[in-house]
N, CA, C and O atoms as CSV, one atom per row, in Angstrom:
chain,resi,resn,atom,element,x,y,z
A,1,UNK,N,N,172.953,25.538,81.093
A,1,UNK,CA,C,171.957,25.229,79.757
A,1,UNK,C,C,172.386,26.322,78.736
A,1,UNK,O,O,172.442,27.527,78.980
A,2,UNK,N,N,172.651,25.774,77.669
A,2,UNK,CA,C,172.737,26.716,76.384
A,2,UNK,C,C,171.507,27.325,75.919
A,2,UNK,O,O,170.417,26.822,76.191
A,3,UNK,N,N,171.621,28.341,75.259
A,3,UNK,CA,C,170.522,28.898,74.729
A,3,UNK,C,C,170.608,29.217,73.152
A,3,UNK,O,O,171.365,30.023,72.610
A,4,UNK,N,N,169.497,28.257,72.457
A,4,UNK,CA,C,169.791,28.440,70.832
A,4,UNK,C,C,168.720,29.357,70.299
A,4,UNK,O,O,167.529,29.106,70.484
A,5,UNK,N,N,169.122,30.383,69.663
A,5,UNK,CA,C,168.251,31.312,68.892
A,5,UNK,C,C,167.966,30.698,67.607
A,5,UNK,O,O,168.878,30.258,66.907
A,6,UNK,N,N,166.794,30.648,67.278
A,6,UNK,CA,C,166.214,29.982,65.984
A,6,UNK,C,C,165.572,30.923,65.378
A,6,UNK,O,O,164.478,31.187,65.877
A,7,UNK,N,N,166.053,31.851,63.963
A,7,UNK,CA,C,165.153,32.640,63.445
A,7,UNK,C,C,164.502,31.937,62.540
A,7,UNK,O,O,164.924,30.947,61.943
A,8,UNK,N,N,163.120,32.622,62.401
A,8,UNK,CA,C,162.309,32.127,61.367
A,8,UNK,C,C,161.294,33.210,61.063
A,8,UNK,O,O,161.253,34.206,61.784
A,9,UNK,N,N,160.396,33.056,59.940
A,9,UNK,CA,C,159.377,33.950,59.366
A,9,UNK,C,C,158.269,33.158,59.678
A,9,UNK,O,O,157.252,33.827,59.858
A,10,UNK,N,N,158.132,31.934,59.803
A,10,UNK,CA,C,157.015,31.072,60.063
A,10,UNK,C,C,155.906,31.756,59.515
A,10,UNK,O,O,155.079,32.183,60.321
A,11,UNK,N,N,155.707,31.959,58.223
A,11,UNK,CA,C,154.601,32.730,57.769
A,11,UNK,C,C,153.226,31.619,57.558
A,11,UNK,O,O,152.041,31.935,57.459
A,12,UNK,N,N,153.783,30.343,57.532
A,12,UNK,CA,C,152.936,29.176,57.219
A,12,UNK,C,C,153.579,28.108,57.820
A,12,UNK,O,O,154.528,27.605,57.217
A,13,UNK,N,N,153.210,27.624,58.997
A,13,UNK,CA,C,154.005,27.011,59.995
A,13,UNK,C,C,153.849,25.271,59.522
A,13,UNK,O,O,152.752,24.714,59.485
A,14,UNK,N,N,154.997,24.659,59.225
A,14,UNK,CA,C,155.016,23.624,58.835
A,14,UNK,C,C,155.823,22.379,59.634
A,14,UNK,O,O,156.516,22.626,60.622
A,15,UNK,N,N,155.667,21.071,59.123
A,15,UNK,CA,C,156.437,20.178,59.901
A,15,UNK,C,C,158.176,20.320,59.697
A,15,UNK,O,O,158.947,19.710,60.438
A,16,UNK,N,N,158.610,21.145,58.669
A,16,UNK,CA,C,159.722,21.411,58.665
A,16,UNK,C,C,160.541,22.324,60.029
A,16,UNK,O,O,161.635,22.201,60.580
A,17,UNK,N,N,159.280,23.334,60.217
A,17,UNK,CA,C,159.746,24.443,61.110
A,17,UNK,C,C,159.615,23.441,62.622
A,17,UNK,O,O,160.446,23.530,63.526
A,18,UNK,N,N,158.714,22.737,62.655
A,18,UNK,CA,C,158.742,21.885,64.227
A,18,UNK,C,C,160.170,20.827,64.214
A,18,UNK,O,O,160.853,20.573,65.206
A,19,UNK,N,N,160.375,20.360,62.962
A,19,UNK,CA,C,161.681,19.594,62.989
A,19,UNK,C,C,162.940,20.266,63.467
A,19,UNK,O,O,163.750,19.712,64.210
A,20,UNK,N,N,163.075,21.628,62.948
A,20,UNK,CA,C,164.380,22.436,63.420
A,20,UNK,C,C,163.927,22.661,64.803
A,20,UNK,O,O,164.744,22.330,65.662
A,21,UNK,N,N,162.690,23.201,65.255
A,21,UNK,CA,C,162.360,23.199,66.703
A,21,UNK,C,C,162.873,22.553,67.679
A,21,UNK,O,O,163.518,22.950,68.650
A,22,UNK,N,N,162.482,21.333,67.299
A,22,UNK,CA,C,162.767,20.045,68.038
A,22,UNK,C,C,164.353,19.838,68.011
A,22,UNK,O,O,164.901,19.336,68.993
A,23,UNK,N,N,165.078,20.216,66.908
A,23,UNK,CA,C,166.451,19.854,66.986
A,23,UNK,C,C,167.071,20.677,67.993
A,23,UNK,O,O,167.833,20.267,68.869
A,24,UNK,N,N,166.626,22.079,67.778
A,24,UNK,CA,C,167.246,23.068,68.511
A,24,UNK,C,C,166.749,22.942,70.358
A,24,UNK,O,O,167.444,23.501,71.206
A,25,UNK,N,N,165.581,22.201,70.713
A,25,UNK,CA,C,165.541,21.880,72.018
A,25,UNK,C,C,166.394,21.082,72.419
A,25,UNK,O,O,167.145,21.283,73.374
A,26,UNK,N,N,166.352,19.863,71.560
A,26,UNK,CA,C,167.716,18.681,72.095
A,26,UNK,C,C,169.050,19.509,72.469
A,26,UNK,O,O,169.903,18.839,73.050
A,27,UNK,N,N,169.326,20.716,72.250
A,27,UNK,CA,C,170.686,21.526,72.460
A,27,UNK,C,C,170.391,22.369,73.643
A,27,UNK,O,O,171.342,22.699,74.352
A,28,UNK,N,N,169.293,22.727,73.921
A,28,UNK,CA,C,169.044,23.825,75.050
A,28,UNK,C,C,167.615,24.514,75.160
A,28,UNK,O,O,166.533,24.041,74.813
A,29,UNK,N,N,167.845,25.558,75.643
A,29,UNK,CA,C,166.589,26.382,75.760
A,29,UNK,C,C,166.725,27.374,74.304
A,29,UNK,O,O,167.663,28.011,73.823
A,30,UNK,N,N,164.997,27.105,73.796
A,30,UNK,CA,C,165.131,27.694,72.565
A,30,UNK,C,C,164.225,29.110,72.474
A,30,UNK,O,O,163.111,29.283,72.969
A,31,UNK,N,N,164.757,29.750,71.958
A,31,UNK,CA,C,164.210,31.194,71.586
A,31,UNK,C,C,164.143,31.437,70.268
A,31,UNK,O,O,165.159,31.307,69.586
A,32,UNK,N,N,162.953,31.823,69.711
A,32,UNK,CA,C,162.808,32.007,68.281
A,32,UNK,C,C,163.087,33.397,68.148
A,32,UNK,O,O,162.849,34.149,69.094
A,33,UNK,N,N,163.535,33.797,67.147
A,33,UNK,CA,C,163.745,35.293,66.797
A,33,UNK,C,C,162.711,35.323,65.351
A,33,UNK,O,O,163.052,35.033,64.204
A,34,UNK,N,N,161.670,35.670,65.723
A,34,UNK,CA,C,160.193,35.854,64.628
A,34,UNK,C,C,160.472,37.002,63.981
A,34,UNK,O,O,160.656,38.077,64.551
A,35,UNK,N,N,160.519,36.803,62.659
A,35,UNK,CA,C,160.581,38.122,61.824
A,35,UNK,C,C,159.162,38.885,61.814
A,35,UNK,O,O,158.060,38.339,61.758
A,36,UNK,N,N,159.402,40.133,61.876
A,36,UNK,CA,C,158.317,41.081,61.941
A,36,UNK,C,C,157.466,41.073,60.813
A,36,UNK,O,O,157.980,40.725,59.750
A,37,UNK,N,N,156.091,41.430,60.825
A,37,UNK,CA,C,155.291,41.815,59.626
A,37,UNK,C,C,156.294,42.481,58.724
A,37,UNK,O,O,156.796,41.893,57.767
A,38,UNK,N,N,156.595,43.823,59.078
A,38,UNK,CA,C,157.102,44.734,58.547
A,38,UNK,C,C,158.430,44.388,57.433
A,38,UNK,O,O,158.637,44.849,56.310
A,39,UNK,N,N,159.286,43.296,58.319
A,39,UNK,CA,C,160.309,42.984,57.480
A,39,UNK,C,C,160.131,41.980,56.636
A,39,UNK,O,O,160.838,41.818,55.642
A,40,UNK,N,N,158.855,40.980,57.077
A,40,UNK,CA,C,158.403,40.270,55.822
A,40,UNK,C,C,158.157,41.159,54.477
A,40,UNK,O,O,158.771,41.067,53.414
A,41,UNK,N,N,157.248,41.915,54.764
A,41,UNK,CA,C,156.891,42.632,53.818
A,41,UNK,C,C,157.824,43.561,52.989
A,41,UNK,O,O,157.474,43.854,51.845
A,42,UNK,N,N,159.019,44.052,53.510
A,42,UNK,CA,C,159.891,44.800,52.910
A,42,UNK,C,C,160.688,43.755,52.108
A,42,UNK,O,O,160.716,43.991,50.900
A,43,UNK,N,N,161.309,42.706,52.494
A,43,UNK,CA,C,162.152,41.691,51.970
A,43,UNK,C,C,161.480,40.559,51.283
A,43,UNK,O,O,162.099,39.941,50.417
A,44,UNK,N,N,160.221,40.225,51.611
A,44,UNK,CA,C,159.644,39.035,50.827
A,44,UNK,C,C,158.590,39.531,49.625
A,44,UNK,O,O,158.201,38.859,48.670
A,45,UNK,N,N,158.210,41.069,50.001
A,45,UNK,CA,C,157.201,41.644,49.027
A,45,UNK,C,C,155.805,41.258,49.130
A,45,UNK,O,O,155.103,41.260,48.119
A,46,UNK,N,N,155.241,40.853,50.513
A,46,UNK,CA,C,153.891,40.584,50.737
A,46,UNK,C,C,153.504,40.565,52.395
A,46,UNK,O,O,154.299,40.535,53.334
A,47,UNK,N,N,152.239,40.589,52.432
A,47,UNK,CA,C,151.984,40.770,53.687
A,47,UNK,C,C,151.573,39.308,54.253
A,47,UNK,O,O,150.665,38.686,53.700
A,48,UNK,N,N,152.322,38.731,55.460
A,48,UNK,CA,C,152.273,37.213,55.575
A,48,UNK,C,C,150.778,36.872,55.975
A,48,UNK,O,O,150.008,37.681,56.493
A,49,UNK,N,N,150.431,35.357,55.611
A,49,UNK,CA,C,149.157,35.082,55.907
A,49,UNK,C,C,148.927,35.164,57.290
A,49,UNK,O,O,147.877,35.704,57.639
A,50,UNK,N,N,149.736,34.717,58.191
A,50,UNK,CA,C,149.373,34.935,59.730
A,50,UNK,C,C,150.222,36.402,59.892
A,50,UNK,O,O,151.149,36.862,59.225
A,51,UNK,N,N,149.504,36.921,61.056
A,51,UNK,CA,C,150.422,38.070,61.542
A,51,UNK,C,C,151.325,37.705,62.347
A,51,UNK,O,O,151.394,36.513,62.649
A,52,UNK,N,N,152.218,38.631,62.877
A,52,UNK,CA,C,153.115,38.327,63.738
A,52,UNK,C,C,152.441,37.661,65.172
A,52,UNK,O,O,152.810,36.613,65.703
A,53,UNK,N,N,151.448,38.490,65.600
A,53,UNK,CA,C,150.836,38.149,66.761
A,53,UNK,C,C,150.154,36.793,66.725
A,53,UNK,O,O,149.892,36.208,67.776
A,54,UNK,N,N,149.858,36.274,65.520
A,54,UNK,CA,C,149.165,35.022,65.133
A,54,UNK,C,C,150.368,33.876,65.298
A,54,UNK,O,O,150.288,32.805,65.899
A,55,UNK,N,N,151.359,34.360,64.673
A,55,UNK,CA,C,152.574,33.420,64.519
A,55,UNK,C,C,153.218,33.336,66.017
A,55,UNK,O,O,153.665,32.251,66.389
A,56,UNK,N,N,153.262,34.303,66.750
A,56,UNK,CA,C,153.638,34.367,68.043
A,56,UNK,C,C,152.884,33.239,68.861
A,56,UNK,O,O,153.517,32.375,69.468
A,57,UNK,N,N,151.667,33.283,68.849
A,57,UNK,CA,C,150.928,32.423,69.393
A,57,UNK,C,C,150.848,30.923,69.502
A,57,UNK,O,O,150.746,30.063,70.377
A,58,UNK,N,N,150.956,31.035,68.021
A,58,UNK,CA,C,151.358,29.441,67.770
A,58,UNK,C,C,152.484,28.906,67.991
A,58,UNK,O,O,152.554,27.736,68.369
A,59,UNK,N,N,153.527,29.643,67.801
A,59,UNK,CA,C,154.850,29.176,68.191
A,59,UNK,C,C,155.130,29.165,69.699
A,59,UNK,O,O,155.887,28.293,70.124
A,60,UNK,N,N,154.580,30.069,70.564
A,60,UNK,CA,C,154.554,29.767,71.940
A,60,UNK,C,C,153.619,28.422,72.753
A,60,UNK,O,O,153.667,28.007,73.911
A,61,UNK,N,N,152.854,28.031,71.655
A,61,UNK,CA,C,152.098,26.710,71.902
A,61,UNK,C,C,152.863,25.413,71.459
A,61,UNK,O,O,152.404,24.282,71.622
A,62,UNK,N,N,154.067,25.688,70.885
A,62,UNK,CA,C,154.660,24.680,70.658
A,62,UNK,C,C,155.665,24.023,71.992
A,62,UNK,O,O,156.195,24.769,72.815
A,63,UNK,N,N,155.768,22.912,72.014
A,63,UNK,CA,C,156.548,22.445,73.262
A,63,UNK,C,C,158.156,22.508,73.238
A,63,UNK,O,O,158.922,22.388,74.194
A,64,UNK,N,N,158.437,22.715,71.970
A,64,UNK,CA,C,160.014,23.036,71.841
A,64,UNK,C,C,160.351,24.372,72.106
A,64,UNK,O,O,161.549,24.625,72.233
A,65,UNK,N,N,159.460,25.351,72.222
A,65,UNK,CA,C,159.768,26.847,72.169
A,65,UNK,C,C,159.744,27.170,73.763
A,65,UNK,O,O,158.968,26.582,74.516
A,66,UNK,N,N,160.697,28.196,74.226
A,66,UNK,CA,C,160.616,28.584,75.298
A,66,UNK,C,C,160.406,30.113,75.436
A,66,UNK,O,O,160.100,30.643,76.504
A,67,UNK,N,N,160.577,30.718,74.379
A,67,UNK,CA,C,160.385,32.239,74.138
A,67,UNK,C,C,160.393,32.482,72.654
A,67,UNK,O,O,161.013,31.827,71.816
A,68,UNK,N,N,159.555,33.596,72.436
A,68,UNK,CA,C,159.528,34.499,70.802
A,68,UNK,C,C,160.114,35.627,71.027
A,68,UNK,O,O,160.007,36.014,72.190
A,69,UNK,N,N,160.695,36.289,70.324
A,69,UNK,CA,C,160.947,37.649,70.177
A,69,UNK,C,C,160.971,38.300,68.949
A,69,UNK,O,O,161.376,37.569,68.046
A,70,UNK,N,N,160.655,39.493,68.594
A,70,UNK,CA,C,160.697,40.036,67.280
A,70,UNK,C,C,162.214,40.157,66.662
A,70,UNK,O,O,163.260,40.300,67.296
A,71,UNK,N,N,162.055,40.071,65.412
A,71,UNK,CA,C,163.481,40.148,64.918
A,71,UNK,C,C,163.677,40.767,63.611
A,71,UNK,O,O,162.735,40.658,62.826
A,72,UNK,N,N,164.754,41.417,63.211
A,72,UNK,CA,C,164.664,41.926,61.931
A,72,UNK,C,C,164.888,40.870,60.846
A,72,UNK,O,O,164.967,39.726,61.292
A,73,UNK,N,N,165.005,40.997,59.560
A,73,UNK,CA,C,165.138,40.203,58.542
A,73,UNK,C,C,166.387,39.340,58.499
A,73,UNK,O,O,166.222,38.155,58.211
A,74,UNK,N,N,167.790,39.842,58.783
A,74,UNK,CA,C,169.099,39.352,59.041
A,74,UNK,C,C,169.477,39.698,60.333
A,74,UNK,O,O,169.258,40.800,60.835
A,75,UNK,N,N,170.087,38.700,60.920
A,75,UNK,CA,C,170.448,38.636,62.490
A,75,UNK,C,C,172.092,38.887,62.434
A,75,UNK,O,O,172.881,38.303,61.691
A,76,UNK,N,N,172.364,39.804,63.317
A,76,UNK,CA,C,173.958,39.938,63.624
A,76,UNK,C,C,174.244,39.250,65.137
A,76,UNK,O,O,173.423,38.656,65.837
A,77,UNK,N,N,175.490,39.482,65.388
A,77,UNK,CA,C,175.878,38.960,66.706
A,77,UNK,C,C,175.065,39.799,67.708
A,77,UNK,O,O,174.848,39.328,68.824
A,78,UNK,N,N,174.602,41.022,67.368
A,78,UNK,CA,C,173.902,41.888,68.360
A,78,UNK,C,C,172.803,41.277,68.818
A,78,UNK,O,O,172.459,41.330,69.998
A,79,UNK,N,N,172.206,40.683,67.954
A,79,UNK,CA,C,170.754,39.923,68.506
A,79,UNK,C,C,171.029,38.597,69.284
A,79,UNK,O,O,170.295,38.107,70.142
A,80,UNK,N,N,172.136,38.137,68.861
A,80,UNK,CA,C,172.462,36.818,69.873
A,80,UNK,C,C,172.613,37.710,71.370
A,80,UNK,O,O,171.925,37.464,72.361
A,81,UNK,N,N,173.399,38.517,71.316
A,81,UNK,CA,C,173.734,39.133,72.785
A,81,UNK,C,C,172.574,39.613,73.452
A,81,UNK,O,O,172.384,39.521,74.665
A,82,UNK,N,N,171.755,40.163,72.572
A,82,UNK,CA,C,170.343,40.850,73.004
A,82,UNK,C,C,169.508,39.585,73.749
A,82,UNK,O,O,168.827,39.708,74.767
A,83,UNK,N,N,169.690,38.558,73.123
A,83,UNK,CA,C,168.777,37.172,73.648
A,83,UNK,C,C,169.683,36.239,74.287
A,83,UNK,O,O,169.344,35.071,74.477
A,84,UNK,N,N,170.956,36.747,74.670
A,84,UNK,CA,C,171.552,35.825,75.755
A,84,UNK,C,C,171.770,34.547,75.362
A,84,UNK,O,O,171.920,33.612,76.149
A,85,UNK,N,N,171.802,34.441,73.838
A,85,UNK,CA,C,171.902,33.274,73.136
A,85,UNK,C,C,173.189,32.830,73.091
A,85,UNK,O,O,174.071,33.687,73.122
A,86,UNK,N,N,173.513,31.602,73.021
A,86,UNK,CA,C,175.068,30.967,72.712
A,86,UNK,C,C,175.202,30.750,71.322
A,86,UNK,O,O,176.271,31.024,70.776
A,87,UNK,N,N,174.018,30.180,70.527
A,87,UNK,CA,C,174.404,29.965,68.994
A,87,UNK,C,C,172.957,30.211,68.534
A,87,UNK,O,O,171.887,30.067,69.125
A,88,UNK,N,N,173.294,30.666,67.176
A,88,UNK,CA,C,171.937,30.673,66.066
A,88,UNK,C,C,171.938,29.341,65.500
A,88,UNK,O,O,172.921,28.827,64.966
A,89,UNK,N,N,170.863,28.828,65.629
A,89,UNK,CA,C,170.485,27.734,64.756
A,89,UNK,C,C,169.732,27.933,63.537
A,89,UNK,O,O,168.758,28.667,63.708
A,90,UNK,N,N,169.891,27.490,62.327
A,90,UNK,CA,C,169.306,27.996,61.181
A,90,UNK,C,C,169.486,26.831,60.118
A,90,UNK,O,O,170.416,26.026,60.185
A,91,UNK,N,N,168.500,26.814,59.120
A,91,UNK,CA,C,168.806,25.682,58.033
A,91,UNK,C,C,169.730,26.285,56.910
A,91,UNK,O,O,169.979,27.469,56.684
A,92,UNK,N,N,170.107,25.319,56.361
A,92,UNK,CA,C,171.420,25.071,55.566
A,92,UNK,C,C,171.256,26.361,54.636
A,92,UNK,O,O,172.319,26.811,54.208
A,93,UNK,N,N,170.048,27.046,54.246
A,93,UNK,CA,C,170.089,28.264,53.602
A,93,UNK,C,C,170.489,29.524,54.417
A,93,UNK,O,O,169.968,30.604,54.135
A,94,UNK,N,N,171.321,29.429,55.336
A,94,UNK,CA,C,171.527,30.822,56.286
A,94,UNK,C,C,172.240,32.224,55.551
A,94,UNK,O,O,173.292,32.196,54.912
A,95,UNK,N,N,171.642,33.096,55.734
A,95,UNK,CA,C,172.635,34.286,55.167
A,95,UNK,C,C,172.767,35.323,56.498
A,95,UNK,O,O,173.249,36.455,56.470
A,96,UNK,N,N,172.305,34.747,57.460
A,96,UNK,CA,C,172.729,35.895,58.579
A,96,UNK,C,C,174.369,36.062,58.898
A,96,UNK,O,O,175.118,35.115,58.661
A,97,UNK,N,N,174.694,36.856,59.246
A,97,UNK,CA,C,175.838,37.586,59.668
A,97,UNK,C,C,176.390,37.329,60.899
A,97,UNK,O,O,176.788,38.230,61.637
A,98,UNK,N,N,176.446,36.040,61.200
A,98,UNK,CA,C,176.764,35.394,62.511
A,98,UNK,C,C,178.218,34.874,62.397
A,98,UNK,O,O,178.500,34.345,61.322
A,99,UNK,N,N,179.112,34.939,63.273
A,99,UNK,CA,C,180.804,34.312,63.313
A,99,UNK,C,C,180.192,32.826,63.290
A,99,UNK,O,O,179.172,32.479,63.885
A,100,UNK,N,N,181.083,31.945,62.418
A,100,UNK,CA,C,180.715,30.603,62.076
A,100,UNK,C,C,181.125,29.884,63.664
A,100,UNK,O,O,180.768,28.707,63.704
A,101,UNK,N,N,181.601,30.229,64.575
A,101,UNK,CA,C,181.787,29.370,65.995
A,101,UNK,C,C,180.315,29.469,66.690
A,101,UNK,O,O,180.027,28.685,67.595
A,102,UNK,N,N,179.312,30.544,66.200
A,102,UNK,CA,C,178.303,30.573,67.041
A,102,UNK,C,C,177.222,30.217,65.916
A,102,UNK,O,O,176.109,30.728,66.041
A,103,UNK,N,N,177.443,29.469,64.947
A,103,UNK,CA,C,176.249,29.090,63.901
A,103,UNK,C,C,176.278,27.851,63.827
A,103,UNK,O,O,177.316,27.223,63.616
A,104,UNK,N,N,174.740,27.145,64.047
A,104,UNK,CA,C,174.567,25.844,63.843
A,104,UNK,C,C,173.718,25.681,62.588
A,104,UNK,O,O,172.639,26.252,62.433
A,105,UNK,N,N,174.271,24.879,61.722
A,105,UNK,CA,C,173.245,24.905,60.172
A,105,UNK,C,C,172.681,23.403,60.219
A,105,UNK,O,O,173.404,22.435,60.458
A,106,UNK,N,N,171.395,23.328,59.980
A,106,UNK,CA,C,171.087,22.105,59.864
A,106,UNK,C,C,170.255,21.957,58.269
A,106,UNK,O,O,169.706,22.892,57.685
A,107,UNK,N,N,170.339,20.593,57.806
A,107,UNK,CA,C,169.827,20.644,56.412
A,107,UNK,C,C,168.113,21.045,56.551
A,107,UNK,O,O,167.420,20.750,57.524
A,108,UNK,N,N,167.743,21.624,55.590
A,108,UNK,CA,C,166.202,22.005,55.342
A,108,UNK,C,C,165.300,20.641,55.086
A,108,UNK,O,O,165.639,19.725,54.337
A,109,UNK,N,N,164.262,20.687,55.747
A,109,UNK,CA,C,163.376,19.408,55.433
A,109,UNK,C,C,163.086,19.338,53.996
A,109,UNK,O,O,162.437,20.269,53.519
A,110,UNK,N,N,163.504,18.281,53.154
A,110,UNK,CA,C,163.076,18.065,51.792
A,110,UNK,C,C,161.707,18.108,51.463
A,110,UNK,O,O,160.964,17.578,52.289
A,111,UNK,N,N,161.238,18.557,50.563
A,111,UNK,CA,C,159.778,18.850,49.951
A,111,UNK,C,C,159.037,19.483,50.766
A,111,UNK,O,O,157.883,19.055,50.803
A,112,UNK,N,N,159.296,20.458,51.524
A,112,UNK,CA,C,158.207,21.275,52.300
A,112,UNK,C,C,158.938,22.663,52.575
A,112,UNK,O,O,160.107,22.859,52.906
A,113,UNK,N,N,157.821,23.645,52.321
A,113,UNK,CA,C,158.416,25.195,52.392
A,113,UNK,C,C,157.126,26.017,52.616
A,113,UNK,O,O,156.055,25.491,52.313
A,114,UNK,N,N,157.147,27.145,53.074
A,114,UNK,CA,C,156.009,28.240,53.073
A,114,UNK,C,C,155.662,28.317,51.661
A,114,UNK,O,O,154.478,28.257,51.330
A,115,UNK,N,N,156.608,28.448,50.782
A,115,UNK,CA,C,156.337,28.596,49.272
A,115,UNK,C,C,155.673,27.467,48.694
A,115,UNK,O,O,154.809,27.632,47.834
A,116,UNK,N,N,156.011,26.332,49.101
A,116,UNK,CA,C,155.400,25.071,48.420
A,116,UNK,C,C,153.987,25.170,48.903
A,116,UNK,O,O,153.023,25.035,48.149
A,117,UNK,N,N,153.898,25.405,50.159
A,117,UNK,CA,C,152.267,25.430,50.615
A,117,UNK,C,C,151.690,26.470,50.088
A,117,UNK,O,O,150.481,26.311,49.921
A,118,UNK,N,N,152.106,27.462,49.770
A,118,UNK,CA,C,151.382,28.589,49.064
A,118,UNK,C,C,150.934,28.054,47.507
A,118,UNK,O,O,149.864,28.355,46.978
A,119,UNK,N,N,151.745,27.389,47.028
A,119,UNK,CA,C,151.617,26.891,45.598
A,119,UNK,C,C,150.476,25.724,45.749
A,119,UNK,O,O,149.556,25.684,44.932
A,120,UNK,N,N,150.561,24.797,46.794
A,120,UNK,CA,C,149.465,23.905,46.847
A,120,UNK,C,C,148.145,24.555,47.330
A,120,UNK,O,O,147.109,23.922,47.123
A,121,UNK,N,N,148.088,25.574,47.857
A,121,UNK,CA,C,146.741,26.282,48.004
A,121,UNK,C,C,146.414,26.680,46.925
A,121,UNK,O,O,145.315,26.315,46.507
A,122,UNK,N,N,147.284,27.601,46.066
A,122,UNK,CA,C,146.558,28.097,44.624
A,122,UNK,C,C,145.985,27.041,43.802
A,122,UNK,O,O,144.853,27.132,43.328
A,123,UNK,N,N,147.064,25.632,43.554
A,123,UNK,CA,C,146.437,24.842,43.084
A,123,UNK,C,C,144.909,24.160,43.479
A,123,UNK,O,O,144.049,23.948,42.624
A,124,UNK,N,N,144.762,23.900,44.734
A,124,UNK,CA,C,143.501,23.545,45.344
A,124,UNK,C,C,142.490,24.711,45.140
A,124,UNK,O,O,141.331,24.440,44.826
A,125,UNK,N,N,142.836,25.825,45.286
A,125,UNK,CA,C,141.778,26.760,44.991
A,125,UNK,C,C,141.399,26.949,43.212
A,125,UNK,O,O,140.299,27.187,42.714
A,126,UNK,N,N,142.408,26.796,42.684
A,126,UNK,CA,C,141.983,26.488,40.806
A,126,UNK,C,C,140.831,25.452,40.910
A,126,UNK,O,O,139.654,25.633,40.598
A,127,UNK,N,N,141.495,24.151,41.489
A,127,UNK,CA,C,140.910,22.882,41.076
A,127,UNK,C,C,138.959,23.165,41.838
A,127,UNK,O,O,137.869,22.748,41.446
A,128,UNK,N,N,139.288,23.877,42.789
A,128,UNK,CA,C,137.778,23.923,43.605
A,128,UNK,C,C,137.093,24.445,42.721
A,128,UNK,O,O,136.025,23.967,42.340
A,129,UNK,N,N,137.797,25.880,42.106
A,129,UNK,CA,C,136.901,26.807,41.209
A,129,UNK,C,C,136.456,25.883,40.143
A,129,UNK,O,O,135.248,25.755,39.941
A,130,UNK,N,N,137.461,25.123,39.333
A,130,UNK,CA,C,137.046,24.427,38.122
A,130,UNK,C,C,135.860,23.390,38.312
A,130,UNK,O,O,134.947,23.250,37.498
A,131,UNK,N,N,135.994,22.687,39.489
A,131,UNK,CA,C,135.013,21.915,39.866
A,131,UNK,C,C,133.579,22.306,40.092
A,131,UNK,O,O,132.588,21.650,39.771
A,132,UNK,N,N,133.623,23.627,40.770
A,132,UNK,CA,C,132.397,24.198,41.020
A,132,UNK,C,C,131.828,24.762,39.778
A,132,UNK,O,O,130.624,24.641,39.555
A,133,UNK,N,N,132.684,25.421,38.885
A,133,UNK,CA,C,132.335,25.891,37.636
A,133,UNK,C,C,131.727,24.783,36.789
A,133,UNK,O,O,130.737,25.081,36.120
A,134,UNK,N,N,132.143,23.683,36.742
A,134,UNK,CA,C,131.740,22.587,35.977
A,134,UNK,C,C,130.144,22.199,36.430
A,134,UNK,O,O,129.233,22.009,35.624
A,135,UNK,N,N,130.031,22.132,37.842
A,135,UNK,CA,C,128.523,22.003,38.376
A,135,UNK,C,C,127.765,22.962,38.081
A,135,UNK,O,O,126.570,22.692,37.963
A,136,UNK,N,N,128.154,24.189,37.896
A,136,UNK,CA,C,127.251,25.523,37.378
A,136,UNK,C,C,126.764,25.122,36.173
A,136,UNK,O,O,125.561,24.989,35.947
A,137,UNK,N,N,127.966,24.846,35.089
A,137,UNK,CA,C,127.614,24.783,33.715
A,137,UNK,C,C,126.661,23.306,33.676
A,137,UNK,O,O,125.652,23.418,32.980
A,138,UNK,N,N,126.798,22.361,34.133
A,138,UNK,CA,C,126.081,21.137,34.188
A,138,UNK,C,C,124.719,21.526,34.697
A,138,UNK,O,O,123.767,21.218,33.981
A,139,UNK,N,N,124.510,22.089,35.704
A,139,UNK,CA,C,123.287,22.719,36.314
A,139,UNK,C,C,122.360,23.426,35.289
A,139,UNK,O,O,121.192,23.125,35.041
A,140,UNK,N,N,123.270,24.650,34.612
A,140,UNK,CA,C,122.420,25.339,33.796
A,140,UNK,C,C,122.131,24.478,32.473
A,140,UNK,O,O,121.049,24.773,31.965
A,141,UNK,N,N,122.767,23.600,31.879
A,141,UNK,CA,C,122.486,22.741,30.765
A,141,UNK,C,C,121.211,22.166,31.192
A,141,UNK,O,O,120.225,22.285,30.465
A,142,UNK,N,N,121.151,21.561,32.294
A,142,UNK,CA,C,120.097,20.508,32.434
A,142,UNK,C,C,118.826,21.176,32.542
A,142,UNK,O,O,117.762,20.658,32.204
A,143,UNK,N,N,118.972,22.503,33.088
A,143,UNK,CA,C,117.777,23.205,33.395
A,143,UNK,C,C,117.414,24.257,32.285
A,143,UNK,O,O,116.522,25.093,32.421
A,144,UNK,N,N,118.201,24.121,31.181
A,144,UNK,CA,C,117.563,25.036,29.823
A,144,UNK,C,C,116.791,24.384,29.086
A,144,UNK,O,O,116.280,24.918,28.102
């Protein structure tokens, strides 16, 4: 059985991640190389919404995942060897330094990303704030 290494940050886990993991599982044993909190902060500039420990727990509960290991931001063949992996599976936006013969690229899921989810949350929070503000203003007008 082949071992497929799938690297991800999974700061906000969504259906795109699940689809990627499902595809990997169809190829063999799945080991997730999960980017550490420190690497995310260093390369993306923010503390992830879910800690490494929380992301680890969620990923381990997914039926397509056999193991989760900590990883740096960019992977090299060294990480493949350490994980005893035959291939690295990644979305089409790959920038890891893996030989082409050990790399499997899949298209990203259209219309979803952790960045998009963050934007949706901000929009939702603003809408909720404005909704509540209108209620307060209406209440104050009514009671003045």
